[in-house]
Every structure is written in C-alpha cells, then in structure tokens.
N, C-alpha and C positions, 0 to 999 in steps of 0.2 A: 553560479547564476550571475549574469551581468547586472551590476547595480544601476547602469545607465538608463535602463528602460523599465524593468519590472518593478523596482522599488519605488521610483517616482509615480508610476501608475497607481500602485496600491496606496501609497502615502497621500496621494492627491485626492483620494476618495473621502467624502464627508462621513463623519460619525453620526449616524441617525438613530433615532429611538428604535428600540427593538420591534421588529415586525413592520417597520415603515417602508422597507424596500428590500430587495434581494441583497445579500451581502457577499463580499469578495475578500477572502483571506489570502495573503501572500504565503505560499508554501516554500519559504526560503530554506527549509531543512530538506528539501527534495531536489533532485536533479533529473534531467532527461538524458538517457543514453540512447544512441542511435547506431544502426548497423547498415552498411551499404555493401554492394557487390552481388554478383550473380549467385554466389553460394551462401549468402548471409542467412537466409531462412533455414536451409538444410543444416548449416553449421549449428545454429542456435537450437534447432530441433533436437540435436544430439547432445545438448548441454543442459537443457532446462527440464523441469518436471512437467511442463505443459506441452500440448500439441501445437507447435509453432506453424508447421506447413499447412495444417488443416484448419487453422483459425480463420473464420469468416472475417472479411474486411470491415464489416459493420459492427464488430464486437471487440471489446478488450477482454483480457483475462488476467487473473492472478497467476503467478508462477513462482517457482523457487529455483535456486542454484545451489547445489550440494557438493560437499566433498565426496571422495570415494567411499567414505564411511557413512554417507547419508546424512551428514549434519549440514544445516543450512548456513551458507555464506551470504545469502541475500534473498529477499523476497521482492517482487516487482509487479507492477501493473503494466502489461505489454499490449501492443497493438501493431498491426501491419499497415504499411502505406496503403492509402485508399486507391491510388492509381499506379500503374506500372511505371517505375522511374524512367525518365527520359535519358539520363546520363548515368554512367557507372558510379559516379560519386553521390548520386541521389540516395537518400535513406530508404530502405525497404521495410524497416522495422524500428519501433521506438519502445522505450520502457521508462517508467517512472520509478526511481529508487531513492533510498536515503542518501543525502549528500555526502555524509561522512564515509561512505564506502564506495561511492561511484567511481572514482579514479582507480582504486585498487581492483574493483570488479572488472572494469574494462581492461586493465593490465593483465589480470589473470586469464580472462577469456581469450585475449589476444595471443597468449602463449600457446594456445591449442589450435589456432587457425591453420598453421602450417601452410600447405599449398592451396588451401581453399581461397576462393575469391570473396573475401569478407573483410571488412574494416569496421572496427568499433570505435566510438568516440563519445566523449561527454559533450553534449551540445552547449555552445555558448550563446545561441540565439533563440532557444526555446525556453519558455518560462512557465512555471506551474502555479496555478491558483485553485482555491477551493471556493465554489460558489454555492450558496444555499438560498432557497426561496420558499415562501409559503405558496400554497396552491393558487391563491388569488393573484400572485405576482408572476406566475409562469408565462402567461400570454405576453406581458410586457417584456419579460426577459427574452423570450424567443424573438420578438420583434427587434430588440436591440442587438441580439446575437446574430441575426441574419438568417434565421430558419428554424425549423422544428427541432427542439432539443430531445434527445433520447429519453424515453419515459419508463424504462425498465433497467434495473441494475446490469451493468456491463455492456449495454448497448452504447454505440458511439456514433457521432456524426461529425463530419468535417464541414464547417461553415466558414463564411468569409472572415469571421473573427477568430477562428482557430479550431482545434479539436476539442469536442465536448464529450466526456465519458460519464455516464450515469453511475454514481457511486452507491454501493449498498448503504442503506440508511435506516435507522430506527426511529427517525423523527423528521419526516418531510423530505421533499426532493433536494438532492444535492448533486453537484457535478465536479469532476476534475476538469479544469479548463487549461489547455495547453496552447499558448500563443507565441508567435514569433515577435521580434522587435517591430516589424512592419505592421503586423496585426494589432499590436498594442497602440502604436502611433495613430492608427486609423480607427481606433475603437471609441470615438467620441460619444456615440449613442450609449454604449455600455457605461462609460465614465459618468455620464449624466444620470444614469439609472441606479447604479450600484452604490451601496453604502460600504464603508470599510468594515470588514469582518475581523474577528479575533482568531489568530492562528491556533491558539490553544483550544478554542471551542471546536474548530475543525478536527484537531487531533483527537479530542474526546469523542467526537462522532465516529471517527475511524475505530476507536477502541470499542465503543458500544456496538459497532457493526461486526466485531470479531475479526478485524483485519490484522494479521500478525506481521507488522513491519519489522524486519531484522535490521539492526544498526551495527556499528563497529563494536559496541560493547557486548553484543549478544551473538556475534558470529561464532560458528563452530560449536554451539551449545545444544541445539535442538534438532531432532529429526522432524520432517514435515508433519507427521501425525501428532506429535506432542504440542504443536502450536496450531492444530486444527486446519492445516493448510488444505488438506483434501476436503474437509467439511465446508470450507469457504470456496471450493471450486478451483483450487490451485494445483491439482495433481491429476494427470491423465494416466490411467492404468492400462490403456490400450495402445499407447504409442511405443516406440522402440526404446532402446537403451539410452541412458544418460548417467553421469556420475552419481553413484549412490543408489541407483535404481534397484539393485538386489535387496538392499536393506529396507527401502521404502516398500517394495512389493511384499517382502516377507512379513513385515509388520501388518500390512493390510490383509493379506490372504490367510495368515495364521491367527489373526485376531489377538496379537500379543501386546497391543497398546494398553498400558496400565497408567499412563499419564496423559493429561489433556490440559488445554488452556482454558482458563476461566476469566470472567470479567468481574471487576469489583470496584468499590469506592472505599477510601479510608474514612473511618468513622470519627477520628479525632480532628477537630477543627485546626486548620493551619498546617497539617502534615501533608507531605508530598512523597511520591515514589520516584525511583530511578531505575532504568533498565539494568538487569543483571543482579539486583539485590536479592538475597535469599528470602524465601517465604517459609514460615514455620506453622505447624499446628500445635497450639498450646496444650492440647490433650496428649501429645506425644512429642515432647520438646527436645529429645536427644539429638536430632539432626534435622536439617531443612527438609521440607517436603517438596520444594521446588524453588523457582526464582522468577523474578519479574521479566516479562518479555518486552513490554513497552509501557509507557506511562505518560500522562499529561496532567499536571496538578495532582489532585487527589484520586484520579481515575487511573486504573491499571489493568492490563492483561497479564496474567501470570500462569506459568506452567506449574501443575501440581499433580499429586497422585489422585486417581479416581476415588480411592478410599477416603480421602480427606474432604470429598464433596458429597452431598451438600452440608453435612452435619459438623464438619470440622470447625474448630475455633482458630481461624487462620489469621496470622500476624505477619507484619512486615519487619524484616531485619533481625528479629529475635523472637523468642517464645513469649516475651512480655511486651513486644512492640505494638505499634498501632494496629487495631483490629481492622480486618478487611471484611466489608459487607459484600457478599457474593450476589451478583445480579444476573438475570438471564441473558443469554446470547441469542441471536436470531436463528441459530441452528442447534440441533440436538447433539449432545456430547456422547456419541456412540463409542463403544470400546473398540 
C-alpha cells in the first residue's frame, strides 16, 4: 500500500472521544488485488470456492483459494467491477486479502492463467480502510461519502468517494472502504467528519463476526469447513470445479466435519495470541486440540474439535497456558 496517500489521510484524522463521530481505521495489513482481461471472471471462477461469474455487481462475497488437497492458501473479500471495463487493462474484479500473502497469491494464480486473457496484480493505487459508525451518525456519513451506504452485510455501493462494502458486525454498522489516491485527495468532507479509528479494534470486530482471514502463518493448515468458511457464506456448493473442490464437497455432503472455528478472549490480563499457536484442552492435555486461526490482542479465532466445545477447559500454547473464554459467533457451529 502506498504510504504517500493512505497513511497521511488516516494519520491526519483527529482522535475524538468515543462515539463522537464515525471512525476510520487504516487497514495497512490488507491489500487489494485486481484482475483484468476478457477471461478474468471465468478464470477466477475455476480457482475460488465462490461463484465468481454469477456474483451480482451490487454485492461482495467471502471466498477461499485452496490447494488440490482442499487446504486454504487465502481467504478474501471479492467484488466485481460495477460497469463493463472500457479498456482491456481495466479491472473486472477486485479482492481484499492479507498483505503478507498478496504478492505470493497473485504469483501462484498467474501460473495457471496459461492462454486465458487474464492479468492479476496487487494494486498500488487502491487503499483499504475500516469505517464504523453509530446509528445516529449514518446520515452524516452518507452525506460525506456521496450517497447511500449499503445497510446489509455484503451489499456494496460505488460512490464518488470509493467502494463501500457493508461488513458483518456484532456491534453496529461498519464498512470496508476502498478508495483510490484521487478519491482520498478529494475526500475533504470525509476527512472533516471522521475520527481516527484503531486498527486493532477493527480486527477484533472481524474476529467477533467470525471472519476467518488466512495469513502467511496459517496457509495450508485448514480446510474451509474447519474455519467456518461456508457458514460465513464463503463457499458455493453449486458452482463448478476448483482446486480442492472434491475434499470440500466430501466433507460437506458426508457430514464428516469434526473440527470447527470458535471465538474467544484470553482471561489473563496482558496476554495476547498469535496465529498458528496451538490450543489445548486442559482436561485432555496429551496433544493439542487445534490452533489459532487469527488474533488481535486478547481476542482470537481458533480451530478446535467439536468435542472440546463448549465444555472444554481451553488453553493457549500449552495445557496450563492462558485460559480461553469461549464466546458466541453470529452463526451456529453445525457439524
């Protein structure tokens, strides 16, 4: 992400008292990848767990990219271009992914393009922010943004200030805001309205919403079901083939999923979690029951056995490590 525009925009926002205004967090740990070319949508449709060609242009979707063995190499929030590109080099598709795997993801996908008219790249001119607002501030935010903001999760709108995607939330409206350099430079009304948000607070909200962001530390560890990707809407079971599809479909239709992702907070003050760290059940301490999928501060999403939920004495790092207090997710953990 270019430091020349996005970071000054965020750092120039005032720090306001909680609830005084909508807040904007800079998502510097995320990148936007884009795909251009006549065959871009068809190519990606054959690579991802989500229905790319059938996706409505007014919606974004969660999706995954798997190995042939069905293990996730990335999760992403994807959306199609609102209008038909005027030039072959214009992007037809965009996705938000973790920054530490963006370049490798584009490189791997590009290996399979072959003769298809598709070109993938990491955008240097699109920047990601997380905007949160209380209900009483939504009208002012819409006025500054230049139009009606989407009011249901996964709906999106292209406004003069950029692309706004309504993010799943357990606590009030929030949006992914994707803006170009030019849109940030012209965003004076937003700059006057927004307060500076905390990136970790945004990440915790993602965790509470049950969004399983895969990063470089957790690549090739989980199949989609064990991180609840299909429960969060990130898997289509009616589209055609993609890498790992047989494994994912078999787990779904045979009901063989014995592990799921849970949300929790560490109970010991001052302790934090990191992706990839083992999780134990102190009642059966011989081996780990799972591992951390994603974390921010003392909040974490972790994969574990269904048998260890909800009565297990779950610990981080070892059988006598910090205790994890399991909290509800916004969707049911079906087997």
